[in-house]
TORMAR-559013 format. One record per residue (C-alpha): x, y, z; chain. Coordinates in nm, 2 decimals, decimal comma, padded with zeros to 4 digits. Layout:
[[X; Y; Z]; A]
...
END
This chain:
[[-02,45; -07,79; -01,93]; A]
[[-02,35; -07,35; -01,84]; A]
[[-02,60; -07,24; -02,17]; A]
[[-02,96; -07,50; -01,99]; A]
[[-02,89; -07,35; -01,66]; A]
[[-02,81; -06,97; -01,77]; A]
[[-03,11; -07,02; -01,93]; A]
[[-03,35; -06,96; -01,68]; A]
[[-03,17; -06,82; -01,43]; A]
[[-03,09; -06,50; -01,29]; A]
[[-02,69; -06,40; -01,18]; A]
[[-02,67; -06,17; -00,90]; A]
[[-02,32; -06,06; -00,72]; A]
[[-02,33; -06,00; -00,32]; A]
[[-02,10; -05,67; -00,41]; A]
[[-02,12; -05,56; -00,05]; A]
[[-01,91; -05,84; 00,06]; A]
[[-01,62; -05,73; -00,17]; A]
[[-01,68; -05,35; -00,13]; A]
[[-01,42; -05,08; -00,02]; A]
[[-01,40; -04,95; 00,26]; A]
[[-01,41; -04,58; 00,13]; A]
[[-01,77; -04,48; 00,07]; A]
[[-01,67; -04,22; -00,22]; A]
[[-01,51; -04,55; -00,39]; A]
[[-01,86; -04,77; -00,36]; A]
[[-02,03; -04,57; -00,68]; A]
[[-01,81; -04,65; -00,92]; A]
[[-01,75; -05,03; -00,80]; A]
[[-02,07; -05,09; -00,84]; A]
[[-02,10; -04,96; -01,19]; A]
[[-01,86; -05,15; -01,24]; A]
[[-01,97; -05,49; -01,03]; A]
[[-02,28; -05,41; -01,27]; A]
[[-02,15; -05,37; -01,64]; A]
[[-01,95; -05,71; -01,59]; A]
[[-02,03; -06,00; -01,83]; A]
[[-02,34; -06,19; -01,70]; A]
[[-02,42; -05,97; -01,44]; A]
[[-02,82; -05,91; -01,43]; A]
[[-02,82; -05,72; -01,04]; A]
[[-02,72; -05,72; -00,66]; A]
[[-02,77; -05,97; -00,41]; A]
[[-02,84; -05,64; -00,10]; A]
[[-02,74; -05,72; 00,24]; A]
[[-03,10; -05,52; 00,36]; A]
[[-03,06; -05,40; 00,66]; A]
[[-02,75; -05,45; 00,76]; A]
[[-02,45; -05,25; 00,93]; A]
[[-02,39; -04,96; 00,75]; A]
[[-02,73; -05,00; 00,60]; A]
[[-02,77; -04,63; 00,64]; A]
[[-02,49; -04,52; 00,43]; A]
[[-02,55; -04,81; 00,17]; A]
[[-02,90; -04,75; 00,09]; A]
[[-02,96; -04,42; -00,08]; A]
[[-02,60; -04,48; -00,27]; A]
[[-02,76; -04,80; -00,40]; A]
[[-03,08; -04,59; -00,47]; A]
[[-02,97; -04,40; -00,68]; A]
[[-02,73; -04,65; -00,87]; A]
[[-03,02; -04,91; -00,92]; A]
[[-03,25; -04,61; -01,00]; A]
[[-03,04; -04,58; -01,36]; A]
[[-03,05; -04,87; -01,45]; A]
[[-03,51; -04,87; -01,40]; A]
[[-03,67; -05,22; -01,52]; A]
[[-03,30; -05,39; -01,60]; A]
[[-03,21; -05,75; -01,47]; A]
[[-03,27; -05,80; -01,09]; A]
[[-03,19; -05,86; -00,76]; A]
[[-03,21; -06,00; -00,49]; A]
[[-03,22; -05,93; -00,08]; A]
[[-03,14; -06,15; 00,16]; A]
[[-03,17; -06,07; 00,57]; A]
[[-02,84; -06,24; 00,62]; A]
[[-02,68; -05,93; 00,77]; A]
[[-03,02; -05,80; 01,00]; A]
[[-03,08; -06,12; 01,15]; A]
[[-02,74; -06,20; 01,22]; A]
[[-02,71; -05,85; 01,40]; A]
[[-03,01; -05,91; 01,60]; A]
[[-02,98; -06,28; 01,70]; A]
[[-02,63; -06,11; 01,85]; A]
[[-02,78; -05,84; 02,05]; A]
[[-03,10; -06,08; 02,13]; A]
[[-02,98; -06,43; 02,15]; A]
[[-03,37; -06,50; 02,13]; A]
[[-03,44; -06,34; 01,84]; A]
[[-03,47; -06,50; 01,48]; A]
[[-03,74; -06,72; 01,27]; A]
[[-03,66; -07,04; 01,44]; A]
[[-03,70; -06,91; 01,79]; A]
[[-03,91; -07,10; 02,04]; A]
[[-03,95; -06,83; 02,22]; A]
[[-04,26; -06,60; 02,15]; A]
[[-04,13; -06,28; 02,16]; A]
[[-03,81; -06,33; 01,95]; A]
[[-04,01; -06,50; 01,62]; A]
[[-04,23; -06,22; 01,66]; A]
[[-03,95; -05,99; 01,64]; A]
[[-03,73; -06,15; 01,35]; A]
[[-04,11; -06,20; 01,18]; A]
[[-04,14; -05,78; 01,19]; A]
[[-03,80; -05,74; 01,05]; A]
[[-03,96; -05,98; 00,76]; A]
[[-04,22; -05,79; 00,75]; A]
[[-04,01; -05,41; 00,68]; A]
[[-03,81; -05,58; 00,46]; A]
[[-04,11; -05,72; 00,27]; A]
[[-04,19; -05,30; 00,23]; A]
[[-03,89; -05,17; 00,09]; A]
[[-03,91; -05,49; -00,19]; A]
[[-04,28; -05,33; -00,27]; A]
[[-04,09; -04,97; -00,24]; A]
[[-03,87; -05,12; -00,50]; A]
[[-04,13; -05,28; -00,74]; A]
[[-04,30; -04,93; -00,73]; A]
[[-03,94; -04,80; -00,87]; A]
[[-03,93; -04,99; -01,15]; A]
[[-03,64; -05,23; -00,95]; A]
[[-03,68; -05,56; -01,03]; A]
[[-03,69; -05,80; -00,69]; A]
[[-03,69; -06,14; -00,75]; A]
[[-03,64; -06,30; -00,43]; A]
[[-03,60; -06,21; -00,07]; A]
[[-03,35; -06,45; 00,14]; A]
[[-03,45; -06,48; 00,50]; A]
[[-03,28; -06,72; 00,76]; A]
[[-03,31; -07,00; 01,02]; A]
[[-03,18; -06,76; 01,32]; A]
[[-03,13; -06,77; 01,58]; A]
[[-02,85; -07,06; 01,69]; A]
[[-02,99; -07,38; 01,86]; A]
[[-02,86; -07,66; 02,04]; A]
[[-02,87; -07,98; 01,89]; A]
[[-03,15; -08,10; 02,12]; A]
[[-03,33; -07,79; 02,02]; A]
[[-03,36; -07,83; 01,62]; A]
[[-03,69; -08,01; 01,63]; A]
[[-03,83; -07,76; 01,81]; A]
[[-03,67; -07,49; 01,60]; A]
[[-03,79; -07,63; 01,32]; A]
[[-04,19; -07,60; 01,44]; A]
[[-04,12; -07,23; 01,52]; A]
[[-04,01; -07,21; 01,14]; A]
[[-04,28; -07,34; 00,97]; A]
[[-04,47; -07,10; 01,20]; A]
[[-04,28; -06,76; 01,11]; A]
[[-04,35; -06,90; 00,73]; A]
[[-04,66; -06,96; 00,73]; A]
[[-04,73; -06,61; 00,87]; A]
[[-04,49; -06,43; 00,61]; A]
[[-04,64; -06,63; 00,33]; A]
[[-04,95; -06,54; 00,40]; A]
[[-04,83; -06,18; 00,31]; A]
[[-04,92; -06,05; -00,04]; A]
[[-04,52; -06,00; -00,18]; A]
[[-04,62; -05,88; -00,53]; A]
[[-04,43; -06,26; -00,71]; A]
[[-04,12; -06,17; -00,50]; A]
[[-04,01; -06,55; -00,38]; A]
[[-03,95; -06,61; 00,00]; A]
[[-03,62; -06,82; -00,03]; A]
[[-03,46; -06,96; 00,31]; A]
[[-03,11; -06,96; 00,27]; A]
[[-02,93; -07,30; 00,42]; A]
[[-02,62; -07,18; 00,68]; A]
[[-02,39; -07,39; 00,86]; A]
[[-02,61; -07,63; 01,10]; A]
[[-02,47; -07,61; 01,49]; A]
[[-02,28; -07,96; 01,54]; A]
[[-02,24; -08,12; 01,84]; A]
[[-01,85; -08,27; 01,71]; A]
[[-01,75; -07,99; 01,52]; A]
[[-01,71; -07,58; 01,56]; A]
[[-02,01; -07,38; 01,35]; A]
[[-02,06; -07,02; 01,28]; A]
[[-02,35; -06,97; 01,21]; A]
[[-02,49; -07,27; 01,38]; A]
[[-02,87; -07,23; 01,28]; A]
[[-03,06; -07,55; 01,17]; A]
[[-02,97; -07,89; 01,00]; A]
[[-03,08; -07,90; 00,62]; A]
[[-03,35; -08,15; 00,65]; A]
[[-03,51; -07,97; 00,98]; A]
[[-03,57; -07,63; 00,73]; A]
[[-03,64; -07,87; 00,45]; A]
[[-03,93; -07,96; 00,65]; A]
[[-04,01; -07,61; 00,73]; A]
[[-04,01; -07,51; 00,42]; A]
[[-04,17; -07,80; 00,24]; A]
[[-04,55; -07,77; 00,49]; A]
[[-04,54; -07,36; 00,49]; A]
[[-04,51; -07,42; 00,10]; A]
[[-04,82; -07,66; 00,08]; A]
[[-05,05; -07,38; 00,28]; A]
[[-04,95; -07,04; 00,07]; A]
[[-04,97; -06,98; -00,29]; A]
[[-04,62; -06,76; -00,25]; A]
[[-04,35; -06,80; -00,47]; A]
[[-04,09; -07,00; -00,23]; A]
[[-03,80; -07,26; -00,15]; A]
[[-03,44; -07,25; -00,05]; A]
[[-03,11; -07,18; -00,12]; A]
[[-02,70; -07,31; -00,10]; A]
[[-02,42; -07,08; -00,01]; A]
[[-02,15; -07,25; -00,13]; A]
[[-01,92; -07,17; 00,12]; A]
[[-02,09; -07,21; 00,41]; A]
[[-02,24; -07,56; 00,33]; A]
[[-01,84; -07,62; 00,33]; A]
[[-01,84; -07,49; 00,69]; A]
[[-02,13; -07,67; 00,85]; A]
[[-01,94; -08,04; 00,72]; A]
[[-01,49; -07,94; 00,66]; A]
[[-01,57; -08,06; 00,30]; A]
[[-01,57; -07,90; -00,06]; A]
[[-01,80; -08,13; -00,13]; A]
[[-02,06; -08,10; 00,09]; A]
[[-02,21; -07,82; -00,12]; A]
[[-02,29; -08,07; -00,40]; A]
[[-02,46; -08,30; -00,16]; A]
[[-02,66; -08,01; -00,02]; A]
[[-02,78; -07,85; -00,37]; A]
[[-02,86; -08,22; -00,46]; A]
[[-03,06; -08,23; -00,14]; A]
[[-03,28; -07,95; -00,25]; A]
[[-03,36; -08,03; -00,59]; A]
[[-03,47; -08,41; -00,49]; A]
[[-03,68; -08,20; -00,24]; A]
[[-03,86; -07,95; -00,52]; A]
[[-03,74; -07,65; -00,32]; A]
[[-03,41; -07,54; -00,47]; A]
[[-03,40; -07,18; -00,63]; A]
[[-03,11; -06,99; -00,54]; A]
[[-02,67; -07,08; -00,54]; A]
[[-02,43; -06,83; -00,38]; A]
[[-02,06; -06,90; -00,45]; A]
[[-01,87; -06,76; -00,17]; A]
[[-01,57; -06,97; -00,09]; A]
[[-01,42; -07,14; 00,26]; A]
[[-01,06; -07,21; 00,38]; A]
[[-00,95; -07,50; 00,51]; A]
[[-00,65; -07,35; 00,68]; A]
[[-00,56; -07,00; 00,88]; A]
[[-00,44; -06,74; 00,64]; A]
[[-00,52; -06,38; 00,50]; A]
[[-00,89; -06,43; 00,53]; A]
[[-00,86; -06,54; 00,97]; A]
[[-00,90; -06,89; 01,09]; A]
[[-00,98; -07,21; 00,93]; A]
[[-01,35; -07,25; 00,78]; A]
[[-01,48; -06,95; 00,89]; A]
[[-01,73; -06,77; 00,69]; A]
[[-01,55; -06,47; 00,58]; A]
[[-01,66; -06,55; 00,16]; A]
[[-01,32; -06,62; 00,01]; A]
[[-01,26; -06,62; -00,43]; A]
[[-01,18; -06,95; -00,56]; A]
[[-00,86; -07,08; -00,53]; A]
[[-00,74; -07,02; -00,90]; A]
[[-00,68; -06,70; -00,73]; A]
[[-00,61; -06,77; -00,34]; A]
[[-00,47; -07,09; -00,26]; A]
[[-00,63; -07,13; 00,06]; A]
[[-00,95; -07,16; -00,03]; A]
[[-01,10; -07,47; -00,13]; A]
[[-01,34; -07,38; -00,40]; A]
[[-01,20; -07,41; -00,71]; A]
[[-01,34; -07,38; -01,07]; A]
[[-01,38; -07,78; -01,08]; A]
[[-01,61; -07,77; -00,79]; A]
[[-01,83; -07,48; -00,89]; A]
[[-01,88; -07,68; -01,22]; A]
[[-01,98; -07,98; -00,99]; A]
[[-02,19; -07,77; -00,81]; A]
[[-02,40; -07,63; -01,08]; A]
[[-02,40; -07,96; -01,23]; A]
[[-02,62; -08,06; -00,93]; A]
[[-02,84; -07,74; -00,94]; A]
[[-02,98; -07,82; -01,30]; A]
[[-03,13; -07,58; -01,54]; A]
[[-03,40; -07,48; -01,29]; A]
[[-03,27; -07,22; -01,08]; A]
[[-03,46; -06,89; -01,05]; A]
[[-03,13; -06,72; -00,94]; A]
[[-02,71; -06,77; -00,85]; A]
[[-02,43; -06,57; -00,81]; A]
[[-02,09; -06,53; -00,65]; A]
[[-02,04; -06,35; -00,31]; A]
[[-01,67; -06,30; -00,22]; A]
[[-01,44; -06,04; -00,03]; A]
[[-01,07; -05,94; -00,07]; A]
[[-00,76; -05,92; 00,18]; A]
[[-00,60; -05,67; 00,31]; A]
[[-00,88; -05,46; 00,32]; A]
[[-00,66; -05,21; 00,18]; A]
[[-00,73; -05,39; -00,17]; A]
[[-00,78; -05,18; -00,47]; A]
[[-01,10; -05,17; -00,67]; A]
[[-00,94; -05,30; -01,01]; A]
[[-00,83; -05,63; -00,76]; A]
[[-01,20; -05,65; -00,63]; A]
[[-01,35; -05,61; -00,93]; A]
[[-01,14; -05,90; -01,01]; A]
[[-01,17; -06,13; -00,78]; A]
[[-01,55; -06,09; -00,82]; A]
[[-01,50; -06,15; -01,19]; A]
[[-01,28; -06,50; -01,16]; A]
[[-01,58; -06,61; -00,97]; A]
[[-01,80; -06,53; -01,21]; A]
[[-01,59; -06,68; -01,51]; A]
[[-01,60; -07,05; -01,37]; A]
[[-01,97; -07,01; -01,29]; A]
[[-01,93; -07,00; -01,69]; A]
[[-01,69; -07,29; -01,68]; A]
[[-01,38; -07,06; -01,80]; A]
[[-01,06; -07,02; -01,62]; A]
[[-01,03; -06,73; -01,39]; A]
[[-00,70; -06,50; -01,40]; A]
[[-00,51; -06,43; -01,09]; A]
[[-00,51; -06,15; -00,91]; A]
[[-00,22; -05,88; -00,97]; A]
[[-00,05; -05,88; -00,62]; A]
[[00,10; -05,51; -00,81]; A]
[[-00,28; -05,42; -00,79]; A]
[[-00,27; -05,41; -00,40]; A]
END
């Protein structure tokens, strides 16, 4: 299973979730991440808070790797920040002005992605999310708005870059929620309808932790992956954990990206869940990868790399090494 899966997919690391707070440590950290076995590139949080500091460093580090590997741009940080400041802003907003502002954000991301291509840095996908948070009763109009946004976005020339909608935890009428975006089936309808009208490569991605958070269930990511694969829309899977109890990573079921259970006992993501999710995904992914965070904030670069390496090991079907408590 692992060999077949890796024969087609690009492997990326959302290193920003684990990067040191100190800017002067980030270059060595990024270069070490990109040197890990099997890593092809980064999931880059374009336009997120702190982007002004990260952008020149990333341009420099990736500039030394021209024509090597490939990367994914995600708008999660930028889109979440906009929605927090103006709750009507998002690709799925029934409010016209709010939807148009979100589409303009994607237009800016497209320009950045195309600029990367001209500099020899391969961008394989740009990940979008179905902000804003809508009450369950408004999910239907939200899906219609999302389809309109995607039709507009997919009509642009993306230079071969795929446009991928990342499923985040949906807003529930009965369970607490984190991102609280559209239900998976409504997103599927919108993406499928928009894809049918455009030659731009498109599809959807699952974030393991957010799917587990949505249902408070570690088996939910496998079901979401199977649903998207059955719909012919699965393009990516990112492995980011979740906890089922309060602890060092905050309150239970928070969207804070803990590593594997083998490294952080509070996590509900273990190597067996990873293997089952990859099995459900099959061999047709455009990309897969990991995005994990570390606690406490003063954790050393050594343990930050160990957390990433451990989750990568699980993707390859091997047992991760525990974090070194003396290296904090």
